[in-house]
N, C-alpha and C positions, 0 to 999 in steps of 0.2 A: 334672956331678954333680947328684944329686938332693938338694935341701935339705928342711928341715922343712915348707915350704909345700906340697911335692909329696907328702907322706906320705898314705897312704890314709885317708880318713875312716872312722870307725867307723859301722857300720850298726845303728841302734837302732829297734826296733818299739815303738810306743806303743799298747797295747790299752786305751785310755781313752776313754770316751764323750765326745762334744762337746755333749750335749743338756742339760747343766745347769751352773749357775754354779760349783758345787764342782769338777767335773771340769775345767772351763776354767781355773780358778785353778791346779790342779795343772799343767796344760800350760804356763801362763805361767811358773810357777816353773822348770820344766824348761828352757824357752827361755832364761830369765835365766841359768841355770847355764852353758849352753854358750856364751853370749855372753862369759862371763868366762873360759872355758877353751877347749880345742880343739873346733872345730865337729864336729857329727855329722850324718849323713844320716838323716832320719827316715822311717819307714813308719807313716803314720797314716791310718786309714780312717774315714769317717763312720759312726758306729755308735751304738747305744743301750745303756743299761745292761743287762748280762746277756746281750747278743747272743752268738751262737755265735762261736767263733774263726774268723778269716778262713781261707779255703781255702789261700791262699798260704803260711801259716805252716808247713804240713806239710813243705815242702821248702825253706824259707827258709834261706839261708846268711848269716845276720847275726851280729852280735857281742853283742847284749844286748837285754833287754826290760824295759820298765816297764809293769805291767799292773794293772788293777782285776780281781782274780780273784774273780768273783762267782758263778760256777757250776761244778759238777763238770766239765763239758765243757771249759771254759777251763783249769781246773786240770790236767786230763789232757793237754791239748794242750801246755801249757807244760812239764810234766814230760818229755814225749816229746821236746820240742825240745832239752832239755839245755843250754840257754844260760844265762849269768848273767842272773838275773831278780830284780827288786825288786817286791814286792807293795805296792800302795797301796789295798788294800781291808781292811775290818775282818772280812770273812768268815773269814779264816785257814784256807783250804782246803788250803794247802800249808805246814804249819808250819815246815818246814826252810828256807824262803826268808826273806830279810830283809824287814822289814815297816815301812812308814812310814805313820802315821795321825795324825789330830788327837787331842788328849788329852780323852777324854770326861768324865773326872772334873772337869777344869777347866771344860769347857763347861757341865756341869750346875751347878757351883759359881757361875759367873757368872750363870746364869739364876736360881738361888735368891736370890743376893744382890740382883739387880735387882728381884725381886718383894718381897723382905723390905724393901728400902729404901723401897718404896712402901706399906709398912704392912700387907701382907696376913698374916692369921693362918691362912687356909686356902690351901693350895697344891696344885695338881693336875698330873699328868703325862699327856700324850696321846701314846702311842707307836705303834710298828709292830713287832710281834714277829717279823717276817720278817728283821730286820736286827740283827746283834750290837751295832752302835753304839747302836741304840735301847734295847736291853736294858741295856747298860752305862750309858747316860745315865739311864735310869729308876732303876737301882740306886743310882747316886751322888746323884741328885736326892732320892730317898727318904731316904737317910742324912743328907744335909745338912738337909733339912726336920726330921727327927727331932731332930738335934743342936741345932737352933734352937728346939725345943720347940713347933713348930707342927703343924698337922694336915695329913696327906697324903691325897690322893685320886687313885686310879688309874683311867684309862679301860681297861676290859676289853671289847673288841668282842664283839658277839653272833656266834655261829657262822654264822648265816645272812646276815650282812652281808658279802656277797662282791663286789658291784658298788658303783660310786661313789655312786649314789642311796641304796642301802641303808646305806652307811657314814655318809653325811651324816645320814640319819634316825636311825641308832643314836647318833651323836654328839649330835644334838639332844636325844634323850631323856636322855643322860648329863648334858649341860649343865643341863637343866631340873631334874635331881635334886640338883644340887650346892648347898651353902650359898653364900650371896652376902654380901659380895663375895669373889671368889676370883681368884688369879693362877695361870695355867696355862702350863706349858712344853710346847710341841709339839716332838717329836723332831727335826723338820726343817721347812723353810718350807712345803713342799707340804702337810704335815699341818696346819700352822698355818693355811693358807688354807682347808682343809676345815673346821677348827674355827670360823673366823670365819663361814663360810657357814652352819654349823649354828647359831651364835648368832643370826645374822640371821633364819634360818628360825624359830627359837624365840621371837623377839621379845625376846632378852636383850641388854641394852645393853653395848657395848664402847667404852671401858674401864670404864664406871660399875659394872657388875655383874661382868663377867669381863674380866680383862686377859690378853693373849696375847703370849708371846714365843716366836719360832721359833729355828731354827739354820740357818746357812749364809749369811745376809745376801745372798740372791739379790735384788739390787736391783730387778729387774723384777717378780718375784713380790711382794716386800714393798711396793713403791710402788703396784702395781695392786690390792692387797688393800684391802678396805673394812671398817674404816679401815686406813690404812697400818700395816704390822706391824713391831714391834720384833723384832730378831733378834741372836743371838750370832754374832760374826764369827770363824769359824775361819781360821787362817793357812794357807790352801791354797797360797799362793805359796811359802811356806817349805817346806811339805810336799813339793811338787813339786821344789823345789831340793835338799832333802836326799835325796830318792829318786834324783835324777840324780847327786848326789855319791857315793852308795853304789854305784850301778851303774858309775860311772867307776872306782872302786877295784877292783870285781870284774873289770872288763874288763882291768885292768892286771895281773891275777893275784894281787891282794892278798886276804887272807882277811877275809871279813865275816861275823860271827856272825848267826844268825837270831834276833835279839832285837827287841823292839818299840822303834821310834824314835817317841816321841809328841811332837807339836808343840803348844805352848801356843796357845790362842786369843788374839785381839787385844782383845776387849772386847765391848760390846753396842752395837749401833746402835739408839738409842731413837727410836721413832716413836709415832704416836697410839694404837696399841693398848695401850700401857702408861702413857699420860700421865694418871695418876690417883694420888691419895694416899688409901689406904683406912684413914684414921684418923678417929675421932670427935672431931675438934678442928678447928673451922672456921678458927681463926686460923693454926694450923700448916699446914693445907692451903693456905690463901691465901698464906702465906709461901713455901711450897715452889713454888707456881706462879709467884710473883714471881721467885724465884731462877732457875728454869728459863728464864724468858723474858728475864732481864736480867743473869745472872751474867757473861756475856762482854762486857757493856758497861762493866765495871769497877765494879760496885756494891760497897758494903760493908755491914756490919751496920746502920750509921746510916741508910742508904737503906732498908733492910728495915723498920726501926722506923717510918719515916714512912709505909710502906705498910700496916703492921699495927699497930693501936693497942694495943701492949703494951709494958711496960718491958723493957729488955734482960734483966734477971734472969729475969723470968717467961717470956719467949720462949725463953731458953736452957734453962730447966727443962723446958718443954714439949717442946722438940726432943729433949732427952736422954731424956725419958720415952717418946716415940713412936718416935724414930729412932735413939737411942743415940749421937748426935753433936750438935755445936753448929751454929748457923746459919753461923758463919764456916767451919767444916769443910765444910759442905754447899756453900757458894759455891765454895770452892777445888776440891772434887771435881768439880763441874759444869764448871768451867774446864778442869781437867786431862783430863777425859773428851773434851772438845772438842779439846784440844791433841793427844791421841793420835789422834783421828780425822783431823785435818788432817795429821799426820805420815805416816799410812799412805796416805791417799787423795789427797794432793796433793804437788806438788813445791815448795810455798811455802817461802821461806827463813824461818829462825827468827824474824827480827825482824817479819815480817808475821804469823806465827802468834801472836806475843806481842800485837801490836796487835789482832788479831781475837778474842782470848780474854781481854782485860781486864788483861793484865800490862803495867804501865807501862814496865818495863825488861826487855830480853831476858836480861840477866844474872840477874835475880831469877827469871824463869821457869826458867832452866837449873838454878839452885840448888834451887828447890822441886821440879822434876820429878825430879831425882836423889834428893832426900830421900824423896819419896813412892813412887817406882817402883823405886828401886835401879839405874836405868840413866840414862845421859845421853840427851838427845834424839836424838843421832846414832846411838847404839847401838840405841835403840828402833826408829828408822826403818830402820836397816840390818837388824836381825834380822827385822823384819816383812816385809821385801822379799827376804830370803834372802841378804843380803850377809854373807859370813863364815860359819864353821861354828859350830854350836851345840855345847855341851859334852856 
């Protein structure tokens, strides 16, 4: 008799490029899903973003497809295929297909908050109008900046800036025209790297005059940038996991509506490109630098007061004036940011994470984390890695 182990594996095509960190994160999430469920046989070709659909797709007798539908040619090929398909692109070229993407409103919000926390009154957005996700991030970034009562500046490329050299020159002129200091969100890390090149070419100091935060946290790009670039961390792993879960339901004959499934980002990976405090208060700036360097060593406000010659009351007043929070709250936030990073990027047990982030007792870390984030540490790590379904 044939048992479950001998059942035919489903054949799934992955039309997802392998040329960037975002797409590779999607693929890792898909792999994670099938490890927890029935295995699939994959058809994955080495391809770049927006490449034509593979010739074999025309007569392929598979069961389902997960695709980045970035061009009309790919869209037409997938419609002709007539197979259960999940779209993981923001282009939305086939609106009747289920769609899984990162939440651009939350991504923009994290970038704004990151720059506002550093005291910037002028905030800029450097996008790429070819992509929906860039336009959406610009829209949400502009709205958040306006709601905060700060000044918004938009990069609008010159028509003639068609090649890379011309684009960097155009960016250089824009950077030179901006008020300083200013914090700028680049729509994704490649754009951020171009922006940093333009700042260097213009002789503009980063992060002293211009702070830059990108999106995607492509570690290679961000670490090779000069200076290393801060970046919003999309939860690509969970995005891929959710896409695989939806496709699995469709291949089982279950109905899946063509609605947007938007996945929350994980946070901001802070690097040198935003290591600055744009406030005209030397003591507050010095205190913030001390906190960033020593928060995870278990410091408290008394340690901070020994580093900054102010009374507790005066320091708290100045922190509230410039940052809207107390020194104690800032120390805690820096620690929690590091906890979240270690939960996502490592397999360290919680007691070691507590040790490395300045929490004396793991029980206290658990209580504070739940209070501040609304999730337990295990829930946060699990959701970041695609364990379990989102609501």
